[in-house]
C-alpha positions in Angstrom: 0.0 0.0 0.0 1.3 3.4 -1.0 -0.4 6.2 1.0 -0.5 9.8 0.0 -2.0 12.5 2.2 -3.5 15.7 0.9 -6.1 18.3 1.9 -9.7 17.9 0.9 -11.0 19.4 -2.3 -14.5 20.6 -3.2 -15.3 17.4 -5.1 -14.4 15.1 -2.2 -17.4 15.5 0.0 -19.4 12.5 -1.0 -16.5 10.1 -1.0 -15.4 11.5 2.4 -18.8 10.9 3.9 -19.1 7.4 2.4 -15.8 6.6 4.2 -17.0 8.1 7.5 -20.3 6.2 7.4 -18.5 2.9 6.6 -16.0 3.3 9.4 -17.0 1.7 12.8 -15.8 4.8 14.7 -17.3 7.4 12.3 -19.5 10.0 13.9 -21.7 12.9 12.8 -18.9 15.2 13.8 -16.6 13.6 11.2 -18.8 14.4 8.2 -17.5 16.7 5.6 -20.3 19.2 6.2 -18.8 20.0 9.6 -16.0 21.8 7.7 -18.5 24.1 5.9 -20.4 24.8 9.2 -17.3 25.8 11.1 -15.9 27.9 8.2 -19.2 29.7 7.5 -20.6 29.8 11.1 -17.4 30.6 13.0 -15.0 31.9 10.4 -12.3 29.4 11.2 -10.1 27.6 8.7 -10.5 23.8 8.4 -7.7 21.9 6.6 -9.4 18.5 6.3 -6.9 15.8 5.4 -7.4 12.7 3.2 -5.2 9.7 2.9 -5.4 7.9 -0.4 -4.2 4.6 -1.9 -4.6 4.3 -5.7 -7.2 7.0 -5.7 -9.3 5.4 -2.9 -9.8 7.1 0.5 -8.2 5.0 3.2 -8.2 7.5 6.0 -9.5 11.0 7.0 -8.7 13.6 9.6 -10.9 16.7 10.2 -9.0 19.7 11.6 -9.6 23.3 12.5 -7.2 26.1 13.2 -7.8 28.1 16.3 -5.7 31.3 16.6 -6.7 33.3 19.7 -4.7 35.5 22.0 -7.1 34.7 24.9 -7.6 31.0 24.4 -4.4 30.0 22.6 -3.4 28.8 19.2 -4.0 25.1 18.3 -5.0 22.7 15.7 -8.2 20.9 16.8 -10.0 17.8 15.6 -12.6 19.3 15.6 -13.9 22.6 16.8 -17.5 22.6 18.1 -17.4 18.8 18.0 -17.6 16.4 20.9 -15.9 13.7 18.8 -13.0 13.8 16.3 -9.6 12.4 15.5 -8.4 10.1 12.7 -10.5 7.5 11.0 -8.3 5.1 9.1 -8.0 1.5 7.8 -4.8 0.7 9.8 -2.2 2.2 12.1 0.2 3.2 9.4 -2.4 5.3 7.7 -3.2 6.9 11.1 0.4 7.8 11.7 0.7 9.3 8.2 -2.3 11.6 8.8 -1.0 12.5 12.2 2.4 13.4 10.9 1.0 15.6 8.1 -1.1 17.4 10.8 1.9 17.8 13.0 3.8 19.4 10.2 0.9 21.8 9.7 1.0 22.7 13.4 4.7 23.3 13.4 4.7 25.4 10.2 2.0 27.6 11.7 4.0 27.8 15.0 1.2 26.3 17.0 1.7 24.8 20.5 0.0 21.5 19.6 -2.9 19.5 18.3 -6.0 18.3 20.2 -7.7 15.1 19.0 -11.2 14.5 20.5 -11.0 10.7 20.4 -13.3 8.5 22.4 -10.3 6.2 23.2 -6.7 7.4 23.1 -4.4 5.7 20.7 -1.2 7.0 22.2 0.4 6.9 25.6 1.7 10.0 27.4 5.1 9.8 25.8 6.8 11.5 22.8 5.0 14.8 23.2 1.5 13.1 23.7 -0.7 13.9 26.7 -3.9 11.9 27.3 -6.7 13.7 29.1 -8.5 11.2 31.3 -11.2 11.6 34.0 -12.2 15.0 32.6 -15.3 14.3 30.5 -17.6 11.5 29.6 -20.1 10.6 26.9 -23.4 8.8 27.3 -25.1 6.3 25.0 -28.2 4.2 25.5 -30.3 1.9 23.4 -33.7 3.4 22.6 -36.9 1.4 23.1 -39.3 1.4 20.3 -42.6 2.8 21.8 -43.5 5.8 23.9 -44.6 3.5 26.8 -41.4 1.4 26.7 -39.3 4.5 26.5 -41.0 5.9 29.6 -40.7 2.7 31.5 -37.0 2.5 30.6 -36.3 5.7 32.5 -35.3 5.1 36.2 -38.1 5.5 38.6 -37.3 8.8 40.2 -36.6 10.5 36.8 -39.6 8.8 35.3 -41.7 10.5 38.0 -40.2 13.9 37.0 -41.1 13.2 33.4 -44.7 12.2 34.3 -45.1 15.3 36.4 -44.1 17.4 33.4 -47.0 15.9 31.4 -49.4 17.6 33.8 -48.2 21.1 32.9 -49.9 21.1 29.4 -46.6 21.7 27.6 -46.4 21.4 23.9 -43.5 20.4 21.7 -43.0 22.1 18.4 -40.7 20.7 15.7 -39.1 22.5 12.9 -36.2 24.8 11.9 -37.1 27.8 14.1 -33.7 29.4 14.8 -35.3 32.7 15.6 -36.9 31.3 18.8 -34.2 28.7 19.5 -31.3 31.1 19.6 -32.6 33.6 22.3 -33.4 30.6 24.6 -30.0 29.1 24.0 -28.3 32.4 24.4 -30.0 33.1 27.7 -29.1 29.7 29.0 -25.4 29.9 28.3 -25.2 33.5 29.7 -26.7 32.2 32.9 -23.9 29.6 33.0 -21.3 32.3 32.5 -20.4 31.2 29.0 -20.3 33.3 25.8 -22.9 32.3 23.2 -21.8 30.9 19.8 -22.6 33.0 16.7 -26.2 32.7 15.4 -24.9 32.0 12.0 -23.3 28.7 13.3 -26.8 27.3 13.9 -28.2 28.6 10.6 -25.2 26.9 8.9 -26.0 23.5 10.6 -29.5 23.8 9.2 -28.3 24.8 5.7 -25.6 22.1 5.5 -27.3 19.1 7.2 -30.9 19.8 6.3 -33.2 17.0 7.4 -30.6 15.6 9.7 -31.2 18.5 12.0 -34.2 19.0 14.2 -35.1 22.0 16.4 -37.6 21.6 19.3 -39.4 24.5 21.0 -41.2 23.7 24.2 -44.1 26.0 25.0 -46.3 26.7 28.1 -50.1 26.5 27.8 -50.0 30.3 27.2 -47.7 29.7 24.2 -44.5 31.1 25.9 -41.3 29.4 24.6 -39.3 28.2 27.6 -36.9 25.6 26.3 -35.3 24.7 23.0 -33.0 22.0 21.6 -31.1 21.4 18.3 -30.5 17.7 17.6 -28.6 15.8 14.9 -29.4 12.4 13.3 -26.7 10.1 12.1 -27.2 6.5 11.0 -29.1 4.8 13.8 -28.3 7.6 16.4 -29.9 10.8 17.6 -27.6 13.4 19.2 -29.3 16.2 21.3 -26.6 18.8 20.9 -27.4 22.4 21.8 -30.0 23.0 24.5 -31.3 26.1 26.2 -34.1 27.6 28.2 -35.3 30.3 30.5 -35.1 30.1 34.3 -38.9 29.3 34.3 -38.2 26.1 32.3 -37.3 24.3 35.5 -40.7 25.2 37.0 -42.5 23.4 34.2 -40.1 20.5 33.9 -39.6 21.6 30.3 -36.2 20.0 29.8 -37.4 16.6 31.1 -40.4 16.8 28.8 -38.2 17.9 25.9 -35.8 15.1 26.1 -38.5 12.5 26.4 -40.3 13.9 23.4 -37.0 13.7 21.4 -36.6 10.0 22.4 -40.1 9.3 21.1 -39.6 11.2 17.9 -36.2 9.5 17.3 -37.8 6.0 17.8 -40.5 7.0 15.3 -37.8 7.8 12.8 -36.3 4.3 13.4 -33.3 5.5 15.5 -32.1 3.0 18.1 -29.4 4.8 19.9 -29.6 8.0 22.0 -26.3 9.8 22.3 -26.6 12.2 25.2 -23.3 13.9 24.4 -20.4 15.1 26.4 -20.4 16.4 30.0 -17.6 17.3 32.4 -17.4 14.6 35.1 -19.2 15.6 38.3 -21.1 18.6 36.9 -24.8 19.2 36.9 -25.3 18.0 33.3 -23.3 14.8 34.1 -25.5 14.0 37.0 -28.7 14.8 35.0 -27.8 12.3 32.4 -26.9 9.6 35.0 -30.4 10.2 36.5 -31.9 9.2 33.1 -30.2 5.8 33.4 -27.3 6.5 31.1 -23.9 5.0 32.0 -21.0 7.4 31.5 -18.1 6.4 29.2 -15.0 8.5 30.0 -13.6 10.3 27.0 -9.8 10.1 26.3 -9.0 13.3 24.4 -5.3 13.3 23.4 -3.0 16.2 22.8 0.3 16.3 20.9 2.3 19.1 22.3 5.5 21.0 21.4 8.2 20.8 23.9 7.4 22.8 27.0 3.8 23.4 26.1 1.0 22.6 28.6 -2.2 20.8 27.7 -5.1 23.3 27.0 -7.6 23.9 29.7 -10.7 25.9 28.6 -12.9 24.5 31.3 -15.0 27.3 32.9 -13.8 25.9 36.3 -10.2 26.9 35.3 -9.1 29.6 37.8 -7.9 31.6 34.8 -11.5 32.1 33.7 -13.2 32.3 37.1 -13.5 36.1 37.1 -14.7 36.1 33.5 -17.4 33.5 34.2 -18.6 35.5 37.3 -18.8 38.7 35.3 -20.4 37.1 32.3 -23.3 35.8 34.4 -24.2 39.4 35.4 -24.0 40.9 32.0 -27.3 42.2 30.5 -28.4 39.7 28.0 -28.3 42.1 25.0 -24.7 42.9 25.8 -23.7 39.3 26.3 -25.3 38.5 22.9 -23.2 41.1 21.2 -19.9 40.3 22.8 -20.4 36.5 23.1 -20.0 35.4 19.5 -16.7 37.3 19.2 -15.3 35.1 21.9 -17.2 31.9 21.5 -16.1 31.4 17.9 -12.7 30.3 19.5 -14.2 28.1 22.2 -15.3 25.0 20.2 
């Protein structure tokens, strides 16, 4: 086998996606459309790499440049994604793609590369650092009917979901970014986090079309209190960007929302619910465990130049403590203006 590595071209999208979908470790975040979303929605450059043998794709590596004075310079696989890293037919192809990426990082004088792998493929030697016990992902098999889905939820959480049924909430499906975005923006401001640009979400809809759903949860009076953007990939549904008002908790809107997504996904023939990534020990982590999901620790790995420290963009990082505290108190209109300027570097 003679492997050549090059950057993706405009005509490679279908072949790239066919390879991703055929690979056992391929995810929605590996699809070629993610490149367009990040470039159009966050104005970041994405040098996606292809390994070929005799004109056939035998490996891929999605990458994004992040160049930020505040958050540091890096090459990331991939920004705004919970999963990333190399997909290849064998170890030699993996090493060829990683070496090409490493030369890109060095030529751009970056401190290193982050690979958002589920399972690390390198030990902590030779410039590699493996990040363990930091975050986890959550997967669970979906039952096929609304009744079975409800009964599959642990008793205490099931009682919370049943209680939300009594609040006469409604679930609206569609592509309503205009109502989704303010709810999402308010939610992340309350957490002390800058909001992603609105055009990132419109790009997801434009690029992935029917593989994206937006939910809006309304009170009996028609007030929108919670929203969720989800992705569909093969047999899996991925609830990805969720938001809501402070009143949402009073109505149990988030519990109602996730149950409704499970039902809709089952109706679409999906069999796996991917609850996404959460930092271990946080509120979202415990929330997902309450739903009966078993956490699977993620093993993100970083290849670092000599003397460089692994990145730490966790809001709990003391470097960002003051910023988080101040951000929570910003008027929402101000946070929504300033947030996208910062958050485009946070993926």
